[in-house]
C-alpha positions in Angstrom: 6.4 8.5 3.7 6.8 4.7 3.5 4.4 4.4 0.6 6.5 6.9 -1.3 9.6 4.9 -0.6 7.9 1.7 -1.8 6.6 3.6 -4.9 10.1 4.7 -5.7 11.4 1.1 -5.5 8.7 -0.2 -7.7 8.9 2.5 -10.4 12.7 2.5 -10.6 13.2 -1.3 -10.4 10.3 -2.9 -12.3 8.2 -2.2 -15.3 5.0 -2.8 -13.3 2.1 -0.4 -13.8 1.0 1.2 -10.6 -2.6 2.1 -9.7 -3.1 4.3 -6.7 -6.6 3.9 -5.2 -8.5 5.5 -2.4 -11.3 7.9 -1.7 -11.6 11.4 -2.9 -9.9 12.4 0.4 -6.8 10.5 -0.8 -6.5 12.3 -4.2 -3.9 14.9 -3.0 -2.0 12.3 -1.0 -1.7 10.1 -4.1 -0.6 13.0 -6.3 2.0 13.8 -3.7 3.3 10.2 -3.8 3.6 10.4 -7.6 5.2 13.9 -7.6 7.7 13.0 -4.9 9.0 9.7 -6.4 12.0 11.6 -7.9 14.6 13.4 -5.9 14.2 17.2 -5.9 17.4 17.6 -8.0 16.1 15.4 -10.8 13.8 16.9 -13.4 10.5 15.1 -13.9 10.1 13.5 -17.3 7.1 12.1 -19.1 8.8 8.8 -19.6 6.4 6.6 -17.7 3.1 8.3 -17.2 1.4 5.5 -19.1 2.1 3.1 -16.2 1.1 5.3 -13.3 -2.5 5.9 -12.6 -4.2 7.8 -9.7 -7.7 6.5 -9.4 -8.3 7.9 -5.9 -11.8 9.2 -5.7 -12.5 8.2 -9.3 -14.1 4.7 -8.8 -17.2 3.4 -7.3 -17.0 0.1 -5.4 -17.9 -2.0 -8.5 -15.2 -0.3 -10.5 -12.7 -0.6 -7.6 -13.4 -4.3 -7.4 -12.7 -4.7 -11.2 -9.5 -2.7 -11.0 -8.2 -4.8 -8.1 -9.3 -8.0 -9.9 -6.9 -7.1 -12.8 -3.9 -6.6 -10.5 -0.8 -8.9 -10.3 -0.6 -8.0 -6.6 -1.8 -5.3 -4.2 -0.1 -3.4 -1.4 -2.4 -2.0 1.2 -2.9 -1.3 4.9 -5.7 -3.2 6.6 -8.5 -1.6 4.7 -11.2 -2.4 2.2 -8.9 -3.0 -0.8 -7.6 -6.1 1.1 -11.1 -7.5 1.1 -11.6 -6.9 -2.6 -8.2 -8.5 -3.3 -9.2 -11.5 -1.2 -12.4 -11.9 -3.2 -10.4 -12.2 -6.3 -7.5 -14.1 -4.8 -5.0 -11.4 -5.6 -1.5 -11.7 -4.0 -1.3 -9.3 -1.2 1.3 -7.3 0.8 -0.7 -6.2 3.8 0.7 -3.5 6.0 -0.2 -3.6 9.7 0.6 -0.5 11.8 -1.7 0.1 14.8 -3.6 -3.1 14.3 -2.5 -6.7 14.2 -3.4 -9.8 12.1 -5.0 -11.5 15.1 -7.9 -9.1 14.8 -9.0 -11.2 11.8 -9.2 -8.5 9.2 -6.5 -9.9 7.0 -6.4 -11.2 3.5 -7.8 -14.6 2.5 -5.7 -14.7 -0.7 -3.5 -17.8 -1.2 -0.4 -15.7 -1.5 0.3 -12.9 1.0 2.9 -11.2 3.1 2.2 -9.4 6.4 4.4 -6.5 7.0 4.4 -5.4 10.6 6.7 -4.1 13.3 6.5 -6.8 16.0 7.3 -6.5 19.7 6.1 -2.9 20.0 4.5 -2.8 23.5 2.0 -0.2 22.2 0.5 -2.4 19.5 -2.3 -2.8 19.0 -3.5 0.7 20.0 -6.9 0.4 18.5 -9.2 -1.9 16.5 -9.0 0.3 13.4 -5.8 2.3 13.9 -6.1 6.0 13.6 -4.6 9.2 12.3 -3.1 10.1 15.7 -0.6 7.9 17.6 -1.5 7.7 21.3 2.3 7.4 22.0 3.1 10.3 19.6 5.7 8.3 17.6 4.0 6.1 15.0 6.9 3.5 15.3 4.4 0.9 14.0 4.7 2.6 10.6 8.0 4.4 10.8 9.9 1.1 11.4 8.2 -0.7 8.5 10.9 -2.5 6.4 10.3 -1.2 2.8 13.1 -3.2 1.3 11.5 -6.4 2.7 8.1 -5.4 1.5 9.5 -4.8 -2.0 11.3 -8.1 -2.1 8.1 -9.9 -1.0 6.0 -8.0 -3.5 8.3 -9.2 -6.3 7.9 -12.8 -5.1 4.2 -12.6 -4.9 3.7 -10.9 -8.3 5.5 -13.7 -10.1 
């Protein structure tokens, strides 16, 4: 849900192109993010399809590395795209949920912002996060500050 909110801020307030990446398992999720960027009562238009790309499941690792190398900035949770962005020194907004920067999986890019919900007693709950919250609340993601992420993304992408 938070990625959808950030996607909305980017598409409605900038002229940035957006490339959604992930595995083939992420294709439907990425399509849902694109489809839900407009409120239900607003008709979808074809005004900006040329700047929104869903490459989930459509790239191999070499192609993914190339795509990321061409980015002004990247927004990602602590997963492999962060490492590709680091290799190319791409400004990074890195979202930490269940994990923490102290685990050492963070970006090596010169310009970065860590988005995390600090002071949650349940964090970290695992070395790699997970699809199920042991506490059944996912506050580590639900309380992410999307407005701050967007503000920092604009600064990093300059």
